[in-house]
PyMOL Python script that loads the backbone (N, CA, C, O; Angstrom):
from pymol import cmd

cmd.read_pdbstr("""\
ATOM      1  N   UNK A   1     -25.887  20.328-249.581  1.00  0.00           N
ATOM      2  CA  UNK A   1     -26.142  19.392-248.569  1.00  0.00           C
ATOM      3  C   UNK A   1     -27.331  19.662-247.734  1.00  0.00           C
ATOM      4  O   UNK A   1     -28.138  18.785-247.426  1.00  0.00           O
ATOM      5  N   UNK A   2     -27.419  20.940-247.366  1.00  0.00           N
ATOM      6  CA  UNK A   2     -28.614  21.402-246.540  1.00  0.00           C
ATOM      7  C   UNK A   2     -29.940  21.213-247.263  1.00  0.00           C
ATOM      8  O   UNK A   2     -30.977  20.953-246.653  1.00  0.00           O
ATOM      9  N   UNK A   3     -29.869  21.357-248.612  1.00  0.00           N
ATOM     10  CA  UNK A   3     -31.086  21.161-249.389  1.00  0.00           C
ATOM     11  C   UNK A   3     -31.516  19.684-249.405  1.00  0.00           C
ATOM     12  O   UNK A   3     -32.703  19.371-249.300  1.00  0.00           O
ATOM     13  N   UNK A   4     -30.567  18.819-249.532  1.00  0.00           N
ATOM     14  CA  UNK A   4     -30.859  17.392-249.502  1.00  0.00           C
ATOM     15  C   UNK A   4     -31.418  16.997-248.117  1.00  0.00           C
ATOM     16  O   UNK A   4     -32.400  16.262-248.023  1.00  0.00           O
ATOM     17  N   UNK A   5     -30.808  17.471-247.109  1.00  0.00           N
ATOM     18  CA  UNK A   5     -31.248  17.211-245.719  1.00  0.00           C
ATOM     19  C   UNK A   5     -32.680  17.771-245.531  1.00  0.00           C
ATOM     20  O   UNK A   5     -33.502  17.153-244.855  1.00  0.00           O
ATOM     21  N   UNK A   6     -32.960  18.898-246.110  1.00  0.00           N
ATOM     22  CA  UNK A   6     -34.340  19.491-245.985  1.00  0.00           C
ATOM     23  C   UNK A   6     -35.303  18.559-246.767  1.00  0.00           C
ATOM     24  O   UNK A   6     -36.397  18.225-246.312  1.00  0.00           O
ATOM     25  N   UNK A   7     -34.839  18.172-247.940  1.00  0.00           N
ATOM     26  CA  UNK A   7     -35.810  17.421-248.867  1.00  0.00           C
ATOM     27  C   UNK A   7     -36.129  16.062-248.302  1.00  0.00           C
ATOM     28  O   UNK A   7     -37.245  15.576-248.487  1.00  0.00           O
ATOM     29  N   UNK A   8     -35.161  15.404-247.594  1.00  0.00           N
ATOM     30  CA  UNK A   8     -35.328  14.046-247.158  1.00  0.00           C
ATOM     31  C   UNK A   8     -35.344  13.812-245.662  1.00  0.00           C
ATOM     32  O   UNK A   8     -35.489  12.680-245.200  1.00  0.00           O
ATOM     33  N   UNK A   9     -35.192  14.917-244.889  1.00  0.00           N
ATOM     34  CA  UNK A   9     -35.113  14.681-243.462  1.00  0.00           C
ATOM     35  C   UNK A   9     -36.474  14.472-242.908  1.00  0.00           C
ATOM     36  O   UNK A   9     -37.453  15.108-243.298  1.00  0.00           O
ATOM     37  N   UNK A  10     -36.504  13.523-241.952  1.00  0.00           N
ATOM     38  CA  UNK A  10     -37.769  13.122-241.252  1.00  0.00           C
ATOM     39  C   UNK A  10     -38.314  14.174-240.345  1.00  0.00           C
ATOM     40  O   UNK A  10     -39.517  14.236-240.094  1.00  0.00           O
ATOM     41  N   UNK A  11     -37.444  14.992-239.858  1.00  0.00           N
ATOM     42  CA  UNK A  11     -37.862  16.052-238.900  1.00  0.00           C
ATOM     43  C   UNK A  11     -38.281  17.424-239.650  1.00  0.00           C
ATOM     44  O   UNK A  11     -38.731  18.382-239.022  1.00  0.00           O
ATOM     45  N   UNK A  12     -38.104  17.430-240.959  1.00  0.00           N
ATOM     46  CA  UNK A  12     -38.440  18.618-241.747  1.00  0.00           C
ATOM     47  C   UNK A  12     -39.896  18.726-241.862  1.00  0.00           C
ATOM     48  O   UNK A  12     -40.567  17.709-242.039  1.00  0.00           O
ATOM     49  N   UNK A  13     -40.422  19.861-241.777  1.00  0.00           N
ATOM     50  CA  UNK A  13     -41.855  20.115-241.965  1.00  0.00           C
ATOM     51  C   UNK A  13     -42.233  19.637-243.364  1.00  0.00           C
ATOM     52  O   UNK A  13     -41.439  19.753-244.298  1.00  0.00           O
ATOM     53  N   UNK A  14     -43.456  19.094-243.511  1.00  0.00           N
ATOM     54  CA  UNK A  14     -43.779  18.453-244.822  1.00  0.00           C
ATOM     55  C   UNK A  14     -43.777  19.474-245.948  1.00  0.00           C
ATOM     56  O   UNK A  14     -43.279  19.131-247.021  1.00  0.00           O
ATOM     57  N   UNK A  15     -44.276  20.676-245.813  1.00  0.00           N
ATOM     58  CA  UNK A  15     -44.313  21.639-246.881  1.00  0.00           C
ATOM     59  C   UNK A  15     -42.939  22.092-247.347  1.00  0.00           C
ATOM     60  O   UNK A  15     -42.720  22.345-248.531  1.00  0.00           O
ATOM     61  N   UNK A  16     -41.977  22.194-246.352  1.00  0.00           N
ATOM     62  CA  UNK A  16     -40.646  22.535-246.681  1.00  0.00           C
ATOM     63  C   UNK A  16     -39.948  21.356-247.446  1.00  0.00           C
ATOM     64  O   UNK A  16     -39.149  21.575-248.356  1.00  0.00           O
ATOM     65  N   UNK A  17     -40.275  20.154-247.050  1.00  0.00           N
ATOM     66  CA  UNK A  17     -39.692  18.994-247.655  1.00  0.00           C
ATOM     67  C   UNK A  17     -40.120  18.913-249.088  1.00  0.00           C
ATOM     68  O   UNK A  17     -39.287  18.606-249.941  1.00  0.00           O
ATOM     69  N   UNK A  18     -41.375  19.170-249.412  1.00  0.00           N
ATOM     70  CA  UNK A  18     -41.863  19.071-250.800  1.00  0.00           C
ATOM     71  C   UNK A  18     -41.213  20.228-251.574  1.00  0.00           C
ATOM     72  O   UNK A  18     -40.825  20.014-252.722  1.00  0.00           O
ATOM     73  N   UNK A  19     -41.071  21.447-251.015  1.00  0.00           N
ATOM     74  CA  UNK A  19     -40.477  22.485-251.756  1.00  0.00           C
ATOM     75  C   UNK A  19     -39.030  22.260-252.123  1.00  0.00           C
ATOM     76  O   UNK A  19     -38.573  22.615-253.210  1.00  0.00           O
ATOM     77  N   UNK A  20     -38.315  21.651-251.170  1.00  0.00           N
ATOM     78  CA  UNK A  20     -36.963  21.282-251.366  1.00  0.00           C
ATOM     79  C   UNK A  20     -36.818  20.205-252.422  1.00  0.00           C
ATOM     80  O   UNK A  20     -35.886  20.256-253.225  1.00  0.00           O
ATOM     81  N   UNK A  21     -37.728  19.217-252.443  1.00  0.00           N
ATOM     82  CA  UNK A  21     -37.751  18.220-253.483  1.00  0.00           C
ATOM     83  C   UNK A  21     -37.955  18.818-254.843  1.00  0.00           C
ATOM     84  O   UNK A  21     -37.328  18.368-255.803  1.00  0.00           O
ATOM     85  N   UNK A  22     -38.830  19.844-254.977  1.00  0.00           N
ATOM     86  CA  UNK A  22     -39.071  20.536-256.239  1.00  0.00           C
ATOM     87  C   UNK A  22     -37.784  21.019-256.788  1.00  0.00           C
ATOM     88  O   UNK A  22     -37.469  20.788-257.955  1.00  0.00           O
ATOM     89  N   UNK A  23     -36.979  21.730-255.912  1.00  0.00           N
ATOM     90  CA  UNK A  23     -35.695  22.384-256.289  1.00  0.00           C
ATOM     91  C   UNK A  23     -34.728  21.263-256.733  1.00  0.00           C
ATOM     92  O   UNK A  23     -34.082  21.396-257.773  1.00  0.00           O
ATOM     93  N   UNK A  24     -34.620  20.172-255.968  1.00  0.00           N
ATOM     94  CA  UNK A  24     -33.711  19.104-256.306  1.00  0.00           C
ATOM     95  C   UNK A  24     -34.038  18.502-257.671  1.00  0.00           C
ATOM     96  O   UNK A  24     -33.138  18.249-258.472  1.00  0.00           O
ATOM     97  N   UNK A  25     -35.306  18.276-257.931  1.00  0.00           N
ATOM     98  CA  UNK A  25     -35.750  17.699-259.234  1.00  0.00           C
ATOM     99  C   UNK A  25     -35.364  18.615-260.337  1.00  0.00           C
ATOM    100  O   UNK A  25     -34.954  18.162-261.406  1.00  0.00           O
ATOM    101  N   UNK A  26     -35.490  20.000-260.095  1.00  0.00           N
ATOM    102  CA  UNK A  26     -35.147  20.971-261.104  1.00  0.00           C
ATOM    103  C   UNK A  26     -33.591  20.882-261.409  1.00  0.00           C
ATOM    104  O   UNK A  26     -33.117  20.963-262.542  1.00  0.00           O
ATOM    105  N   UNK A  27     -32.907  20.714-260.309  1.00  0.00           N
ATOM    106  CA  UNK A  27     -31.451  20.664-260.460  1.00  0.00           C
ATOM    107  C   UNK A  27     -30.940  19.393-261.302  1.00  0.00           C
ATOM    108  O   UNK A  27     -29.879  19.407-261.926  1.00  0.00           O
ATOM    109  N   UNK A  28     -31.718  18.414-261.257  1.00  0.00           N
ATOM    110  CA  UNK A  28     -31.496  17.210-262.026  1.00  0.00           C
ATOM    111  C   UNK A  28     -31.993  17.339-263.531  1.00  0.00           C
ATOM    112  O   UNK A  28     -31.889  16.399-264.319  1.00  0.00           O
ATOM    113  N   UNK A  29     -32.517  18.518-263.859  1.00  0.00           N
ATOM    114  CA  UNK A  29     -32.878  18.846-265.226  1.00  0.00           C
ATOM    115  C   UNK A  29     -34.295  18.426-265.631  1.00  0.00           C
ATOM    116  O   UNK A  29     -34.618  18.387-266.818  1.00  0.00           O
ATOM    117  N   UNK A  30     -35.130  18.114-264.649  1.00  0.00           N
ATOM    118  CA  UNK A  30     -36.493  17.756-264.992  1.00  0.00           C
ATOM    119  C   UNK A  30     -37.334  18.990-265.250  1.00  0.00           C
ATOM    120  O   UNK A  30     -37.088  20.085-264.745  1.00  0.00           O
ATOM    121  N   UNK A  31     -38.341  18.739-266.068  1.00  0.00           N
ATOM    122  CA  UNK A  31     -39.101  19.895-266.532  1.00  0.00           C
ATOM    123  C   UNK A  31     -40.134  20.180-265.425  1.00  0.00           C
ATOM    124  O   UNK A  31     -40.372  19.337-264.561  1.00  0.00           O
ATOM    125  N   UNK A  32     -40.754  21.400-265.463  1.00  0.00           N
ATOM    126  CA  UNK A  32     -41.789  21.740-264.481  1.00  0.00           C
ATOM    127  C   UNK A  32     -42.993  20.780-264.452  1.00  0.00           C
ATOM    128  O   UNK A  32     -43.538  20.423-263.407  1.00  0.00           O
ATOM    129  N   UNK A  33     -43.368  20.388-265.710  1.00  0.00           N
ATOM    130  CA  UNK A  33     -44.564  19.531-265.879  1.00  0.00           C
ATOM    131  C   UNK A  33     -44.243  18.181-265.242  1.00  0.00           C
ATOM    132  O   UNK A  33     -45.101  17.602-264.576  1.00  0.00           O
ATOM    133  N   UNK A  34     -43.003  17.657-265.433  1.00  0.00           N
ATOM    134  CA  UNK A  34     -42.651  16.334-264.821  1.00  0.00           C
ATOM    135  C   UNK A  34     -42.645  16.384-263.354  1.00  0.00           C
ATOM    136  O   UNK A  34     -43.134  15.490-262.663  1.00  0.00           O
ATOM    137  N   UNK A  35     -42.056  17.496-262.861  1.00  0.00           N
ATOM    138  CA  UNK A  35     -41.959  17.716-261.377  1.00  0.00           C
ATOM    139  C   UNK A  35     -43.333  17.785-260.777  1.00  0.00           C
ATOM    140  O   UNK A  35     -43.594  17.180-259.737  1.00  0.00           O
ATOM    141  N   UNK A  36     -44.203  18.505-261.411  1.00  0.00           N
ATOM    142  CA  UNK A  36     -45.552  18.649-260.978  1.00  0.00           C
ATOM    143  C   UNK A  36     -46.265  17.293-260.942  1.00  0.00           C
ATOM    144  O   UNK A  36     -46.989  16.985-259.995  1.00  0.00           O
ATOM    145  N   UNK A  37     -46.050  16.496-261.980  1.00  0.00           N
ATOM    146  CA  UNK A  37     -46.675  15.185-262.052  1.00  0.00           C
ATOM    147  C   UNK A  37     -46.157  14.260-260.978  1.00  0.00           C
ATOM    148  O   UNK A  37     -46.924  13.513-260.370  1.00  0.00           O
ATOM    149  N   UNK A  38     -44.857  14.305-260.740  1.00  0.00           N
ATOM    150  CA  UNK A  38     -44.196  13.407-259.775  1.00  0.00           C
ATOM    151  C   UNK A  38     -44.439  13.795-258.265  1.00  0.00           C
ATOM    152  O   UNK A  38     -44.442  12.959-257.361  1.00  0.00           O
ATOM    153  N   UNK A  39     -44.631  15.068-258.093  1.00  0.00           N
ATOM    154  CA  UNK A  39     -44.882  15.496-256.684  1.00  0.00           C
ATOM    155  C   UNK A  39     -46.345  15.641-256.376  1.00  0.00           C
ATOM    156  O   UNK A  39     -46.740  15.749-255.216  1.00  0.00           O
ATOM    157  N   UNK A  40     -47.152  15.644-257.417  1.00  0.00           N
ATOM    158  CA  UNK A  40     -48.558  15.831-257.138  1.00  0.00           C
ATOM    159  C   UNK A  40     -48.954  17.272-256.933  1.00  0.00           C
ATOM    160  O   UNK A  40     -50.066  17.526-256.470  1.00  0.00           O
ATOM    161  N   UNK A  41     -48.086  18.251-257.261  1.00  0.00           N
ATOM    162  CA  UNK A  41     -48.336  19.668-257.135  1.00  0.00           C
ATOM    163  C   UNK A  41     -48.912  20.205-258.417  1.00  0.00           C
ATOM    164  O   UNK A  41     -48.785  19.561-259.458  1.00  0.00           O
ATOM    165  N   UNK A  42     -49.556  21.386-258.382  1.00  0.00           N
ATOM    166  CA  UNK A  42     -50.018  22.055-259.547  1.00  0.00           C
ATOM    167  C   UNK A  42     -48.733  22.686-260.250  1.00  0.00           C
ATOM    168  O   UNK A  42     -47.766  23.073-259.594  1.00  0.00           O
ATOM    169  N   UNK A  43     -48.798  22.751-261.540  1.00  0.00           N
ATOM    170  CA  UNK A  43     -47.685  23.287-262.346  1.00  0.00           C
ATOM    171  C   UNK A  43     -47.305  24.712-261.879  1.00  0.00           C
ATOM    172  O   UNK A  43     -46.125  25.049-261.779  1.00  0.00           O
ATOM    173  N   UNK A  44     -48.319  25.524-261.601  1.00  0.00           N
ATOM    174  CA  UNK A  44     -47.972  26.923-261.165  1.00  0.00           C
ATOM    175  C   UNK A  44     -47.246  26.884-259.801  1.00  0.00           C
ATOM    176  O   UNK A  44     -46.363  27.705-259.555  1.00  0.00           O
ATOM    177  N   UNK A  45     -47.605  25.960-258.936  1.00  0.00           N
ATOM    178  CA  UNK A  45     -46.945  25.832-257.666  1.00  0.00           C
ATOM    179  C   UNK A  45     -45.403  25.520-257.868  1.00  0.00           C
ATOM    180  O   UNK A  45     -44.526  26.089-257.217  1.00  0.00           O
ATOM    181  N   UNK A  46     -45.179  24.631-258.764  1.00  0.00           N
ATOM    182  CA  UNK A  46     -43.751  24.206-259.080  1.00  0.00           C
ATOM    183  C   UNK A  46     -43.029  25.428-259.619  1.00  0.00           C
ATOM    184  O   UNK A  46     -41.905  25.703-259.198  1.00  0.00           O
ATOM    185  N   UNK A  47     -43.615  26.144-260.504  1.00  0.00           N
ATOM    186  CA  UNK A  47     -43.060  27.383-261.054  1.00  0.00           C
ATOM    187  C   UNK A  47     -42.669  28.408-259.955  1.00  0.00           C
ATOM    188  O   UNK A  47     -41.595  29.009-259.920  1.00  0.00           O
ATOM    189  N   UNK A  48     -43.686  28.528-259.060  1.00  0.00           N
ATOM    190  CA  UNK A  48     -43.474  29.521-257.997  1.00  0.00           C
ATOM    191  C   UNK A  48     -42.284  29.171-257.084  1.00  0.00           C
ATOM    192  O   UNK A  48     -41.490  30.052-256.753  1.00  0.00           O
ATOM    193  N   UNK A  49     -42.157  27.957-256.694  1.00  0.00           N
ATOM    194  CA  UNK A  49     -41.036  27.579-255.756  1.00  0.00           C
ATOM    195  C   UNK A  49     -39.700  27.571-256.465  1.00  0.00           C
ATOM    196  O   UNK A  49     -38.669  27.884-255.872  1.00  0.00           O
ATOM    197  N   UNK A  50     -39.723  27.205-257.761  1.00  0.00           N
ATOM    198  CA  UNK A  50     -38.452  27.302-258.529  1.00  0.00           C
ATOM    199  C   UNK A  50     -38.038  28.685-258.673  1.00  0.00           C
ATOM    200  O   UNK A  50     -36.849  28.988-258.585  1.00  0.00           O
ATOM    201  N   UNK A  51     -38.995  29.584-258.900  1.00  0.00           N
ATOM    202  CA  UNK A  51     -38.615  30.995-259.084  1.00  0.00           C
ATOM    203  C   UNK A  51     -38.189  31.593-257.814  1.00  0.00           C
ATOM    204  O   UNK A  51     -37.208  32.337-257.821  1.00  0.00           O
ATOM    205  N   UNK A  52     -38.814  31.350-256.735  1.00  0.00           N
ATOM    206  CA  UNK A  52     -38.421  31.897-255.450  1.00  0.00           C
ATOM    207  C   UNK A  52     -37.027  31.468-255.031  1.00  0.00           C
ATOM    208  O   UNK A  52     -36.231  32.243-254.500  1.00  0.00           O
ATOM    209  N   UNK A  53     -36.758  30.124-255.309  1.00  0.00           N
ATOM    210  CA  UNK A  53     -35.468  29.603-254.963  1.00  0.00           C
ATOM    211  C   UNK A  53     -34.365  30.359-255.803  1.00  0.00           C
ATOM    212  O   UNK A  53     -33.311  30.753-255.303  1.00  0.00           O
ATOM    213  N   UNK A  54     -34.697  30.517-257.073  1.00  0.00           N
ATOM    214  CA  UNK A  54     -33.613  31.107-258.049  1.00  0.00           C
ATOM    215  C   UNK A  54     -33.387  32.557-257.589  1.00  0.00           C
ATOM    216  O   UNK A  54     -32.263  33.044-257.714  1.00  0.00           O
ATOM    217  N   UNK A  55     -34.439  33.302-257.043  1.00  0.00           N
ATOM    218  CA  UNK A  55     -34.210  34.657-256.625  1.00  0.00           C
ATOM    219  C   UNK A  55     -33.491  34.758-255.279  1.00  0.00           C
ATOM    220  O   UNK A  55     -32.632  35.628-255.133  1.00  0.00           O
ATOM    221  N   UNK A  56     -33.784  33.946-254.324  1.00  0.00           N
ATOM    222  CA  UNK A  56     -33.314  34.213-252.953  1.00  0.00           C
ATOM    223  C   UNK A  56     -32.738  32.991-252.255  1.00  0.00           C
ATOM    224  O   UNK A  56     -32.398  33.035-251.072  1.00  0.00           O
ATOM    225  N   UNK A  57     -32.630  31.868-253.026  1.00  0.00           N
ATOM    226  CA  UNK A  57     -31.941  30.667-252.395  1.00  0.00           C
ATOM    227  C   UNK A  57     -32.741  29.951-251.370  1.00  0.00           C
ATOM    228  O   UNK A  57     -33.970  30.011-251.383  1.00  0.00           O
ATOM    229  N   UNK A  58     -32.093  29.292-250.501  1.00  0.00           N
ATOM    230  CA  UNK A  58     -32.751  28.310-249.553  1.00  0.00           C
ATOM    231  C   UNK A  58     -33.719  29.054-248.638  1.00  0.00           C
ATOM    232  O   UNK A  58     -34.814  28.542-248.403  1.00  0.00           O
ATOM    233  N   UNK A  59     -33.375  30.259-248.096  1.00  0.00           N
ATOM    234  CA  UNK A  59     -34.427  30.957-247.199  1.00  0.00           C
ATOM    235  C   UNK A  59     -35.696  31.230-247.846  1.00  0.00           C
ATOM    236  O   UNK A  59     -36.704  31.381-247.157  1.00  0.00           O
ATOM    237  N   UNK A  60     -35.736  31.312-249.218  1.00  0.00           N
ATOM    238  CA  UNK A  60     -36.958  31.578-249.939  1.00  0.00           C
ATOM    239  C   UNK A  60     -37.996  30.440-249.873  1.00  0.00           C
ATOM    240  O   UNK A  60     -39.177  30.652-250.148  1.00  0.00           O
ATOM    241  N   UNK A  61     -37.553  29.271-249.515  1.00  0.00           N
ATOM    242  CA  UNK A  61     -38.533  28.145-249.407  1.00  0.00           C
ATOM    243  C   UNK A  61     -39.388  28.186-248.179  1.00  0.00           C
ATOM    244  O   UNK A  61     -40.371  27.454-248.070  1.00  0.00           O
ATOM    245  N   UNK A  62     -39.026  29.026-247.264  1.00  0.00           N
ATOM    246  CA  UNK A  62     -39.851  29.135-246.090  1.00  0.00           C
ATOM    247  C   UNK A  62     -41.033  30.058-246.352  1.00  0.00           C
ATOM    248  O   UNK A  62     -40.989  30.840-247.302  1.00  0.00           O
ATOM    249  N   UNK A  63     -42.083  29.996-245.549  1.00  0.00           N
ATOM    250  CA  UNK A  63     -43.262  30.804-245.763  1.00  0.00           C
ATOM    251  C   UNK A  63     -42.948  32.228-245.579  1.00  0.00           C
ATOM    252  O   UNK A  63     -42.111  32.560-244.740  1.00  0.00           O
ATOM    253  N   UNK A  64     -43.574  33.110-246.321  1.00  0.00           N
ATOM    254  CA  UNK A  64     -43.388  34.492-246.205  1.00  0.00           C
ATOM    255  C   UNK A  64     -44.295  34.997-244.949  1.00  0.00           C
ATOM    256  O   UNK A  64     -45.271  34.373-244.534  1.00  0.00           O
ATOM    257  N   UNK A  65     -43.851  36.142-244.448  1.00  0.00           N
ATOM    258  CA  UNK A  65     -44.719  36.778-243.385  1.00  0.00           C
ATOM    259  C   UNK A  65     -46.031  37.195-244.044  1.00  0.00           C
ATOM    260  O   UNK A  65     -46.043  37.680-245.175  1.00  0.00           O
ATOM    261  N   UNK A  66     -47.068  37.010-243.365  1.00  0.00           N
ATOM    262  CA  UNK A  66     -48.451  37.387-243.785  1.00  0.00           C
ATOM    263  C   UNK A  66     -48.997  38.508-242.919  1.00  0.00           C
ATOM    264  O   UNK A  66     -48.590  38.655-241.766  1.00  0.00           O
ATOM    265  N   UNK A  67     -49.874  39.264-243.437  1.00  0.00           N
ATOM    266  CA  UNK A  67     -50.507  40.258-242.677  1.00  0.00           C
ATOM    267  C   UNK A  67     -51.701  39.589-241.932  1.00  0.00           C
ATOM    268  O   UNK A  67     -52.104  38.475-242.267  1.00  0.00           O
ATOM    269  N   UNK A  68     -52.232  40.272-240.954  1.00  0.00           N
ATOM    270  CA  UNK A  68     -53.373  39.719-240.183  1.00  0.00           C
ATOM    271  C   UNK A  68     -53.018  39.416-238.815  1.00  0.00           C
ATOM    272  O   UNK A  68     -51.862  39.537-238.411  1.00  0.00           O
ATOM    273  N   UNK A  69     -54.022  39.008-238.054  1.00  0.00           N
ATOM    274  CA  UNK A  69     -53.863  38.702-236.701  1.00  0.00           C
ATOM    275  C   UNK A  69     -52.945  37.488-236.499  1.00  0.00           C
ATOM    276  O   UNK A  69     -53.067  36.471-237.182  1.00  0.00           O
ATOM    277  N   UNK A  70     -52.049  37.627-235.566  1.00  0.00           N
ATOM    278  CA  UNK A  70     -51.101  36.443-235.252  1.00  0.00           C
ATOM    279  C   UNK A  70     -51.860  35.324-234.584  1.00  0.00           C
ATOM    280  O   UNK A  70     -52.803  35.606-233.844  1.00  0.00           O
ATOM    281  N   UNK A  71     -51.534  34.161-234.783  1.00  0.00           N
ATOM    282  CA  UNK A  71     -52.270  33.045-234.144  1.00  0.00           C
ATOM    283  C   UNK A  71     -52.012  33.073-232.605  1.00  0.00           C
ATOM    284  O   UNK A  71     -50.944  33.451-232.124  1.00  0.00           O
ATOM    285  N   UNK A  72     -53.054  32.652-231.888  1.00  0.00           N
ATOM    286  CA  UNK A  72     -52.975  32.623-230.444  1.00  0.00           C
ATOM    287  C   UNK A  72     -52.802  31.230-229.940  1.00  0.00           C
ATOM    288  O   UNK A  72     -53.539  30.336-230.357  1.00  0.00           O
ATOM    289  N   UNK A  73     -51.893  31.006-229.089  1.00  0.00           N
ATOM    290  CA  UNK A  73     -51.729  29.669-228.467  1.00  0.00           C
ATOM    291  C   UNK A  73     -52.875  29.361-227.469  1.00  0.00           C
ATOM    292  O   UNK A  73     -53.237  30.252-226.701  1.00  0.00           O
ATOM    293  N   UNK A  74     -53.437  28.197-227.445  1.00  0.00           N
ATOM    294  CA  UNK A  74     -54.424  27.841-226.449  1.00  0.00           C
ATOM    295  C   UNK A  74     -53.967  28.025-225.077  1.00  0.00           C
ATOM    296  O   UNK A  74     -54.769  28.260-224.173  1.00  0.00           O
ATOM    297  N   UNK A  75     -52.722  27.930-224.885  1.00  0.00           N
ATOM    298  CA  UNK A  75     -52.212  28.110-223.421  1.00  0.00           C
ATOM    299  C   UNK A  75     -52.248  29.563-222.926  1.00  0.00           C
ATOM    300  O   UNK A  75     -52.118  29.841-221.733  1.00  0.00           O
ATOM    301  N   UNK A  76     -52.430  30.480-223.891  1.00  0.00           N
ATOM    302  CA  UNK A  76     -52.361  31.934-223.524  1.00  0.00           C
ATOM    303  C   UNK A  76     -53.793  32.486-223.278  1.00  0.00           C
ATOM    304  O   UNK A  76     -53.976  33.622-222.842  1.00  0.00           O
ATOM    305  N   UNK A  77     -54.728  31.682-223.560  1.00  0.00           N
ATOM    306  CA  UNK A  77     -56.143  32.154-223.398  1.00  0.00           C
ATOM    307  C   UNK A  77     -56.509  32.180-221.924  1.00  0.00           C
ATOM    308  O   UNK A  77     -56.114  31.292-221.169  1.00  0.00           O
ATOM    309  N   UNK A  78     -57.260  33.188-221.513  1.00  0.00           N
ATOM    310  CA  UNK A  78     -57.748  33.209-220.118  1.00  0.00           C
ATOM    311  C   UNK A  78     -58.650  32.074-219.848  1.00  0.00           C
ATOM    312  O   UNK A  78     -59.352  31.625-220.754  1.00  0.00           O
ATOM    313  N   UNK A  79     -58.673  31.590-218.672  1.00  0.00           N
ATOM    314  CA  UNK A  79     -59.551  30.422-218.389  1.00  0.00           C
ATOM    315  C   UNK A  79     -61.040  30.876-218.552  1.00  0.00           C
ATOM    316  O   UNK A  79     -61.452  31.997-218.253  1.00  0.00           O
ATOM    317  N   UNK A  80     -61.823  29.812-219.088  1.00  0.00           N
ATOM    318  CA  UNK A  80     -63.264  30.143-219.333  1.00  0.00           C
ATOM    319  C   UNK A  80     -64.010  29.812-217.973  1.00  0.00           C
ATOM    320  O   UNK A  80     -63.731  28.851-217.257  1.00  0.00           O
ATOM    321  N   UNK A  81     -64.958  30.709-217.735  1.00  0.00           N
ATOM    322  CA  UNK A  81     -65.768  30.437-216.505  1.00  0.00           C
ATOM    323  C   UNK A  81     -66.812  29.371-216.760  1.00  0.00           C
ATOM    324  O   UNK A  81     -67.438  29.306-217.818  1.00  0.00           O
ATOM    325  N   UNK A  82     -66.978  28.512-215.712  1.00  0.00           N
ATOM    326  CA  UNK A  82     -67.964  27.451-215.871  1.00  0.00           C
ATOM    327  C   UNK A  82     -69.275  27.904-215.250  1.00  0.00           C
ATOM    328  O   UNK A  82     -69.292  28.507-214.177  1.00  0.00           O
ATOM    329  N   UNK A  83     -70.324  27.620-215.906  1.00  0.00           N
ATOM    330  CA  UNK A  83     -71.685  28.004-215.371  1.00  0.00           C
ATOM    331  C   UNK A  83     -72.441  26.839-214.936  1.00  0.00           C
ATOM    332  O   UNK A  83     -73.573  26.976-214.472  1.00  0.00           O
TER     333      UNK A  83
END
""", "prot")
cmd.dss("prot")
cmd.show_as("cartoon", "prot")
cmd.util.cbc("prot")
cmd.orient("prot")
């Protein structure tokens, strides 16, 4: 049920919605090629999300932590001086 809500919920982030739809299409027995064609994703992308879901379930559809500098919010920046 949570997967369906994620796949078709209007408040769900677009990328999570597409990933959940990939998994639902797979559960209906569709091939990777057909899922890629219907969703407009690359075949390798479909394989990746199906594999991650198979390994770790629903939490695997979220983005992984990445290395690098964390994003800064514009509200946290010091005020710029005007010249």
